[in-house]
C-alpha positions in Angstrom: 24.9 -28.4 61.3 24.3 -26.9 57.8 23.2 -29.3 55.1 23.0 -29.0 51.3 19.3 -29.8 51.2 16.2 -28.3 52.6 13.2 -30.1 54.3 11.8 -31.1 50.9 15.1 -32.8 49.9 16.0 -30.3 47.3 19.7 -29.4 47.1 20.9 -25.8 47.2 22.3 -26.2 43.7 18.9 -27.3 42.4 17.2 -24.4 44.1 19.8 -22.0 42.6 19.3 -23.4 39.1 15.5 -23.0 39.5 16.0 -19.4 40.6 18.3 -18.7 37.6 15.7 -20.2 35.3 12.7 -18.5 36.9 13.5 -14.8 36.8 16.3 -13.1 34.9 18.7 -11.1 37.1 18.5 -13.6 40.0 22.1 -14.9 39.3 23.6 -12.2 41.5 21.2 -13.0 44.3 22.0 -16.7 44.0 25.8 -16.0 44.1 25.2 -13.8 47.2 23.3 -16.7 48.8 26.1 -19.1 48.0 28.7 -16.7 49.5 26.5 -16.3 52.6 26.3 -20.1 53.0 30.0 -20.5 52.6 30.5 -17.8 55.3 28.1 -19.5 57.6 30.0 -22.8 57.2 33.3 -21.1 57.9 31.8 -19.4 61.0 30.5 -22.8 62.2 34.0 -24.3 61.9 35.7 -21.5 63.8 32.9 -21.5 66.4 33.5 -25.2 67.0 37.2 -24.5 67.4 36.6 -21.7 69.9 34.2 -23.9 71.8 36.8 -26.5 72.3 39.3 -23.9 73.6 36.7 -22.6 76.0 36.0 -26.1 77.3 39.7 -26.7 77.9 40.0 -23.3 79.7 37.0 -24.1 81.9 38.6 -27.4 83.0 41.9 -25.6 83.6 40.1 -23.1 85.9 38.3 -25.9 87.7 41.6 -27.7 88.3 43.4 -24.6 89.6 40.4 -23.8 91.8 40.6 -27.2 93.4 44.3 -26.9 93.9 43.8 -23.4 95.5 41.1 -24.7 97.8 43.2 -27.6 98.8 46.2 -25.3 99.6 43.9 -23.0 101.6 42.5 -25.9 103.7 46.0 -27.3 104.4 47.2 -23.8 105.4 44.2 -23.3 107.7 44.8 -26.7 109.3 48.5 -26.2 109.8 48.3 -22.6 111.1 44.9 -22.9 112.6 
């Protein structure tokens, strides 16, 4: 999961402010980094939603496979 701090415990906002103070013209870079982070968070949410759907579909396929095999076995026994 994405956090708002790095391994040194500094927050993204503190790092952005340091970049703004350090070199002029970095504001655009910091804004781009913030937008990238927001996009990654949004992608993470949608990926989690898609993952839940895939798990549900997998269990549905397992269920229908078991039903199909049971019907095939019953048919083979009855007509065998």
